[in-house]
C-alpha positions, 0 to 999 in steps of 0.5 A: 500500500503506497500513500503519497504525501502532498506538501505545499509551501507558501513563502511570504517575505518583505522585499526592499527592491532597488528601482530597477528591480521595482520596475521588473517586478511591476512589469511581471505583476502587470503581465501576470494580471493581464494573463489572469484577466484574459483567462477569466474573461474567457471563462466567463464569456464561454461559461468554461469550468474545465481546465482543459477547455479553458487551456484549449481556448486561451493557451496558444494565443497567450503563448504567442503574445507572452513568448518571453515569459515561461510557459508555466506563468500561463499555466498558473494564470489559467489555474488561478482564473478558473479558481476565481470563476468557480468560486464566483459560481459557487457563491452566486448559487447561494446568494443573489446580487453577486457581481461577476469577478474582476481582476483589479488589484492582483498582488499574488502570483501563483507559481506552482513550479516546485516540479521544476526544481 
């Protein structure tokens, strides 16, 4: 009998970047926010709740547009957008007058890249 153990780690830290680093981080957050926003808009407009279908509908276009970024940024943007959309659908079934989700200030980047190391 084999059992697998899943370990998730979250690291939170303060960073005092120099101006050049601030610019790079700002650009990264802005780009990631755009990726998640586009994925979320696609999921809402096409009523997609399947990761596979959302991936098929947006991945190629995002990959062409953001070819300078690692592909797992797109993968995690799809995952994050789908999580936001599914959460909205679940809450909207229980309550009325729920506004559709939007990405205004996304300050978290989901990088599930432990498999890369």
